[in-house]
N, CA, C and O of each residue as an XYZ file, in Angstrom:
352
protein
N     100.282    -71.290    219.992
C     101.000    -72.072    219.000
C     102.182    -71.254    218.510
O     102.020    -70.118    218.065
N     103.342    -71.820    218.591
C     104.555    -71.144    218.133
C     104.926    -71.654    216.752
O     105.173    -72.845    216.561
N     104.963    -70.754    215.810
C     105.369    -71.117    214.460
C     106.848    -70.826    214.305
O     107.337    -69.801    214.780
N     107.552    -71.714    213.650
C     108.985    -71.457    213.455
C     109.169    -70.280    212.505
O     108.579    -70.238    211.425
N     109.981    -69.343    212.918
C     110.287    -68.196    212.074
C     111.609    -68.481    211.382
O     112.658    -68.558    212.022
N     111.548    -68.629    210.132
C     112.753    -68.918    209.355
C     112.612    -68.330    207.980
O     111.686    -67.565    207.713
N     113.518    -68.681    207.116
C     113.478    -68.126    205.759
C     112.170    -68.435    205.035
O     111.663    -67.590    204.298
N     111.624    -69.618    205.230
C     110.413    -69.979    204.488
C     109.220    -69.130    204.924
O     108.454    -68.675    204.073
N     109.042    -68.904    206.236
C     107.918    -68.099    206.712
C     108.074    -66.638    206.333
O     107.095    -65.981    205.977
N     109.280    -66.127    206.404
C     109.468    -64.714    206.054
C     109.223    -64.491    204.566
O     108.703    -63.445    204.176
N     109.586    -65.450    203.741
C     109.323    -65.323    202.301
C     107.832    -65.343    202.010
O     107.356    -64.602    201.150
N     107.098    -66.180    202.714
C     105.645    -66.244    202.519
C     105.014    -64.914    202.899
O     104.162    -64.395    202.179
N     105.433    -64.365    204.029
C     104.878    -63.096    204.467
C     105.223    -61.968    203.499
O     104.378    -61.119    203.215
N     106.443    -61.950    202.996
C     106.835    -60.905    202.043
C     106.023    -61.016    200.761
O     105.548    -60.003    200.247
N     105.855    -62.208    200.241
C     105.087    -62.377    199.009
C     103.641    -61.984    199.223
O     103.023    -61.370    198.354
N     103.108    -62.333    200.365
C     101.726    -61.998    200.660
C     101.519    -60.488    200.693
O     100.554    -59.987    200.117
N     102.406    -59.762    201.353
C     102.282    -58.313    201.434
C     102.408    -57.668    200.059
O     101.658    -56.746    199.738
N     103.326    -58.130    199.263
C     103.511    -57.566    197.925
C     102.271    -57.828    197.073
O     101.796    -56.939    196.366
N     101.754    -59.045    197.144
C     100.584    -59.410    196.361
C      99.383    -58.556    196.745
O      98.668    -58.063    195.872
N      99.160    -58.379    198.033
C      98.032    -57.566    198.483
C      98.192    -56.118    198.061
O      97.223    -55.485    197.642
N      99.385    -55.593    198.163
C      99.602    -54.201    197.788
C      99.327    -53.985    196.309
O      98.693    -52.997    195.938
N      99.794    -54.889    195.462
C      99.596    -54.697    194.021
C      98.113    -54.772    193.666
O      97.654    -54.043    192.786
N      97.365    -55.632    194.329
C      95.926    -55.723    194.065
C      95.219    -54.450    194.526
O      94.335    -53.943    193.835
N      95.604    -53.940    195.684
C      94.986    -52.705    196.170
C      95.319    -51.533    195.261
O      94.458    -50.701    194.978
N      96.556    -51.463    194.804
C      96.951    -50.379    193.915
C      96.177    -50.460    192.603
O      95.739    -49.437    192.076
N      96.010    -51.654    192.081
C      95.255    -51.839    190.841
C      93.794    -51.462    191.045
O      93.199    -50.784    190.207
N      93.220    -51.901    192.155
C      91.824    -51.569    192.434
C      91.641    -50.062    192.561
O      90.685    -49.503    192.023
N      92.551    -49.406    193.267
C      92.473    -47.955    193.422
C      92.552    -47.277    192.056
O      91.787    -46.354    191.776
N      93.467    -47.728    191.211
C      93.643    -47.141    189.889
C      92.361    -47.286    189.063
O      91.924    -46.329    188.424
N      91.765    -48.466    189.074
C      90.549    -48.712    188.291
C      89.391    -47.889    188.833
O      88.603    -47.348    188.057
N      89.273    -47.785    190.157
C      88.193    -46.991    190.736
C      88.316    -45.521    190.367
O      87.313    -44.860    190.096
N      89.529    -45.011    190.356
C      89.741    -43.620    189.964
C      89.385    -43.453    188.493
O      88.772    -42.455    188.115
N      89.757    -44.406    187.672
C      89.461    -44.344    186.248
C      87.957    -44.372    185.973
O      87.498    -43.733    185.026
N      87.180    -45.100    186.781
C      85.744    -45.184    186.521
C      85.071    -43.835    186.681
O      84.038    -43.586    186.059
N      85.629    -42.962    187.498
C      85.041    -41.632    187.681
C      85.271    -40.748    186.459
O      84.581    -39.744    186.280
N      86.236    -41.116    185.619
C      86.573    -40.321    184.444
C      85.865    -40.811    183.183
O      86.046    -40.228    182.114
N      85.069    -41.864    183.284
C      84.413    -42.440    182.113
C      83.202    -41.620    181.687
O      82.487    -41.060    182.518
N      82.990    -41.561    180.381
C      81.798    -40.913    179.846
C      80.659    -41.940    179.829
O      80.914    -43.144    179.849
N      79.421    -41.478    179.792
C      78.301    -42.430    179.689
C      78.425    -43.335    178.456
O      78.062    -44.510    178.512
N      78.927    -42.802    177.368
C      79.100    -43.593    176.143
C      80.091    -44.736    176.375
O      79.874    -45.852    175.904
N      81.186    -44.458    177.106
C      82.174    -45.493    177.397
C      81.588    -46.567    178.309
O      81.856    -47.754    178.124
N      80.798    -46.158    179.282
C      80.202    -47.126    180.208
C      79.215    -48.028    179.470
O      79.165    -49.231    179.724
N      78.437    -47.454    178.564
C      77.451    -48.244    177.830
C      78.070    -49.062    176.698
O      77.363    -49.790    176.001
N      79.385    -48.946    176.511
C      80.055    -49.689    175.439
C      80.332    -51.141    175.818
O      80.820    -51.915    174.994
N      80.022    -51.515    177.061
C      80.197    -52.902    177.505
C      78.869    -53.400    178.075
O      78.081    -52.607    178.590
N      78.616    -54.704    177.986
C      77.387    -55.230    178.591
C      77.513    -55.270    180.112
O      78.622    -55.310    180.644
N      76.399    -55.258    180.795
C      76.395    -55.323    182.259
C      76.292    -56.777    182.689
O      75.345    -57.477    182.330
N      77.270    -57.223    183.460
C      77.254    -58.606    183.949
C      76.306    -58.778    185.128
O      75.941    -59.905    185.460
N      75.900    -57.689    185.765
C      75.025    -57.770    186.933
C      73.564    -57.953    186.536
O      72.899    -58.876    187.007
N      73.068    -57.075    185.672
C      71.642    -57.139    185.306
C      71.412    -57.696    183.907
O      70.273    -57.972    183.531
N      72.476    -57.862    183.139
C      72.337    -58.419    181.802
C      71.990    -57.415    180.720
O      71.630    -57.806    179.610
N      72.092    -56.116    181.025
C      71.804    -55.095    180.015
C      72.822    -55.205    178.879
O      74.020    -55.363    179.114
N      72.332    -55.119    177.666
C      73.197    -55.232    176.499
C      73.969    -53.941    176.277
O      73.706    -52.926    176.921
N      74.912    -53.992    175.368
C      75.683    -52.807    174.990
C      74.706    -51.738    174.510
O      73.833    -52.007    173.685
N      74.860    -50.534    175.032
C      74.006    -49.423    174.647
C      72.726    -49.286    175.461
O      72.041    -48.269    175.356
N      72.390    -50.280    176.263
C      71.190    -50.230    177.092
C      71.546    -49.837    178.520
O      72.624    -50.169    179.013
N      70.639    -49.130    179.178
C      70.851    -48.734    180.569
C      70.660    -49.934    181.492
O      69.938    -50.874    181.161
N      71.306    -49.892    182.639
C      71.142    -50.937    183.653
C      69.745    -50.856    184.263
O      69.125    -49.793    184.301
N      69.270    -51.999    184.736
C      67.936    -52.073    185.319
C      68.002    -52.529    186.773
O      68.931    -53.223    187.186
N      67.003    -52.126    187.528
C      66.808    -52.645    188.872
C      66.165    -54.018    188.760
O      65.688    -54.385    187.686
N      66.141    -54.780    189.838
C      65.518    -56.101    189.792
C      64.019    -56.032    189.511
O      63.410    -57.035    189.139
N      63.418    -54.845    189.688
C      61.993    -54.663    189.385
C      61.746    -54.393    187.903
O      60.602    -54.408    187.448
N      62.826    -54.144    187.147
C      62.690    -53.873    185.721
C      62.772    -52.402    185.363
O      62.876    -52.066    184.183
N      62.728    -51.518    186.346
C      62.852    -50.087    186.051
C      64.321    -49.727    185.866
O      65.207    -50.423    186.362
N      64.569    -48.647    185.156
C      65.938    -48.248    184.858
C      66.637    -47.692    186.094
O      66.023    -47.005    186.910
N      67.905    -47.990    186.221
C      68.722    -47.450    187.306
C      69.188    -46.044    186.937
O      69.329    -45.718    185.758
N      69.422    -45.225    187.941
C      69.951    -43.881    187.682
C      71.447    -43.932    187.429
O      71.989    -43.047    186.766
N      72.119    -44.943    187.940
C      73.564    -45.141    187.751
C      73.800    -46.555    187.238
O      73.077    -47.477    187.616
N      74.800    -46.737    186.384
C      75.141    -48.106    185.971
C      75.693    -48.893    187.163
O      76.175    -48.304    188.130
N      75.621    -50.212    187.091
C      76.181    -51.051    188.137
C      77.699    -50.848    188.228
O      78.359    -50.540    187.235
N      78.225    -51.024    189.421
C      79.659    -50.833    189.658
C      80.499    -51.765    188.789
O      81.519    -51.345    188.242
N      80.085    -53.023    188.654
C      80.843    -53.967    187.845
C      80.891    -53.542    186.377
O      81.885    -53.783    185.691
N      79.832    -52.918    185.904
C      79.824    -52.441    184.513
C      80.827    -51.297    184.349
O      81.534    -51.221    183.344
N      80.880    -50.414    185.339
C      81.854    -49.317    185.288
C      83.273    -49.858    185.299
O      84.133    -49.377    184.561
N      83.518    -50.866    186.140
C      84.855    -51.453    186.206
C      85.217    -52.143    184.892
O      86.348    -52.030    184.421
N      84.266    -52.850    184.308
C      84.506    -53.502    183.013
C      84.794    -52.473    181.936
O      85.669    -52.678    181.095
N      84.064    -51.370    181.958
C      84.275    -50.311    180.970
C      85.652    -49.684    181.154
O      86.340    -49.406    180.171
N      86.062    -49.458    182.401
C      87.382    -48.879    182.662
C      88.484    -49.806    182.170
O      89.471    -49.348    181.594
N      88.321    -51.104    182.392
C      89.302    -52.074    181.913
C      89.344    -52.099    180.386
O      90.423    -52.187    179.800
N      88.176    -52.022    179.735
C      88.124    -52.034    178.268
C      88.785    -50.793    177.690
O      89.516    -50.881    176.704
N      88.535    -49.637    178.295
C      89.139    -48.391    177.816
C      90.658    -48.457    177.996
O      91.412    -48.053    177.111
N      91.098    -48.967    179.144
C      92.537    -49.072    179.412
C      93.197    -50.052    178.438
O      94.294    -49.793    177.943
N      92.534    -51.169    178.168
C      93.067    -52.166    177.231
C      93.177    -51.556    175.832
O      94.170    -51.759    175.133
N      92.160    -50.815    175.439
C      92.167    -50.179    174.121
C      93.301    -49.146    174.020
O      93.950    -49.031    172.980
N      93.528    -48.413    175.085
C      94.594    -47.406    175.094
C      95.961    -48.077    174.989
O      96.850    -47.553    174.318
N      96.144    -49.228    175.640
C      97.420    -49.944    175.576
C      97.679    -50.516    174.183
O      98.831    -50.614    173.759
N      96.619    -50.891    173.473
C      96.781    -51.502    172.155
C      97.113    -50.470    171.082
O      97.613    -50.832    170.017
N      96.847    -49.212    171.339
C      97.113    -48.179    170.311
C      98.518    -47.685    170.363
O      98.899    -46.823    169.572
């Protein structure tokens, strides 16, 4: 199948590449930030994965405590810390 290459297709491809790059850069930034979080900062947000409340440790599906918080909780905590830093 031959697609016409013109201004419209090149613009779509350019926007797509820019959009993907910005998402990857943001994801990389947040992942790096999660490694710098203290346990207190991580526990300052609820866990959307297991439902642990603020201040409570994450749980496994069996009900026992996890040794590490869920990844989504770390990402939420990193976003909350970053948002708080921007507001000050």
